[in-house]
N, C-alpha and C positions, 0 to 999 in steps of 0.2 A: 735138722740136718738130714740130707738125703741119705737114706740107707744107714743103718747103724754100723759103725766101725768099731771093732774092738782091737785095742792095741795090746801088743805083747808087753810084758813088763820086763824091766831090767833092774839091776841093783839099785839104781837111784831113781826109779820111776818108770815112765813109759819108754819104750824103745824109740830113740830119736829118729832113726831112719824111717820107721813106720809112720811116725807123726809127720815127718817132712814129706814123705811120698804121698800121704793122705792130703796134706795141705796143698801140695803141687797138683794133685789130681782135682781137688775141689776148685783150685784156681783155674785150671784148664777148663773145667766144666763151666765155671762162671764166665770165663772169657769167651767160650763158645756161645753161651747163652747171650752174652752182651753183643757179640758179633751178630747173632741171629736177630736179636731185638733191634740192633742198628740197621740191619738189612730190612727188617719189617718197617722201621721208622722211615728209612729212605724210600721204600716202596709206597708207604702211605703219603709221604711228602710229594712223591711223583704223582700219585693219584690226586692229591689235593691241588697240585699245580695244574694238572690236566683238567680237573673239574672246574677250577677257577677260570681257566682259559675258556672252557666251554660255556660257563656261566656268563663271562664277559661278552663272548660272541653272541649268545642268546639275548643278553640285555641290549647289546648294540642293535641286533636285528629287530627286537621289540621296539626300541626307540625309533629306528628307521621306519618301521611299519606304522607306528603311531604318528610319526611326522607325515608320512605319505597319506595316511588316513585323514589327518587334519587338513592337508593340502587339498585332497579330493573333496572333503566336506566343504571347505571354503569355496572351491571351484563350483560345486553343485549349488551352493547357496547363491553365489554370484550369478550363475546361469539361470537359476530360478527367478532371482530378482530382475535380471535382464529380460527374461521371458515375460514376466508380469508387466514390466515397463513397456515392452514392445506391444503386448496385447492391449494395455491401457492406451498407448499412443494410437494404435490401430482403431480402437473403439472411438477415441476422440476424433480422429480423422473421419471415420465413418459418420459419426453424428454431425460433424461440420459439413461434410459433403451432402448428407441427407437434408440438412437444413437448407443448404445452398440450392439443391435441386428442387426442394419444395417451394422455395421462393421463386426460382426460375419457372417452375410449373405454374405457380399462381400468376406470374407476370404474363406467361403465354396464354393462360386461360382468359385473362383480362383482355389481351390482344384479340383473341378469338371472339369474345363477346363484343368488343368494339367493332371488329370486322363484320360480324353478323348484323350489328346495328347499321353499319354503313351499307352492307349489301341490301338490307331491308329498305333503308332510305333510298338507295339508288334504284332498287326495284320499283318502289313507289314513284320515284321521279320518272323512270322509264315508262311506267304505266301511264303517268300523267301526260308525258310527252307523246306517247303513242295514241292516247285518247284525243289529245289536242290535234295530232297529225291526222287521226281518223276523222275527227270532226272537220278539220280543214279539207281533207279529201272529200268527205261527204258534201261539204259546202261547195267545193269546186265541182264535184260531180253534179250537184243540183244546179249550180250556175251553168255548167256546161250543157245540161239538159235544157235549161231555160234558154240559153243562148241558141242552141240548136232548134228549139221549138220556135223561136222568134224568127228565125231565118226561114 
């Protein structure tokens, strides 16, 4: 018991009013302590409620951030896959165009070779015709000289 209380004695035991006042005093002290503890409990409950709300808000934000992070990661993965696809498509188109141009180049080279052969053939033909013409001219000139000398 808090503090030792000594009661006065009366003929039949302890003094009743002393005992009653002591009990009332103890009751008031306990009621004060109970009120104090109730206030502490209420304050702690308010803190718990506040902390619970903050925890739930933080959890909600974390979930939102994780969701956003997942969306961003998915978007990056899709973008990377698209980029790789575009690059591969460009490479394929490049290879196809390169092959087409090489074929076209080969065809043009063959045409040039054919044209060179035709030019060579035509040159030879022109040379033959010119030689024949020269021979004819020479023959005509000789015939003209012969005809003039006969006259």
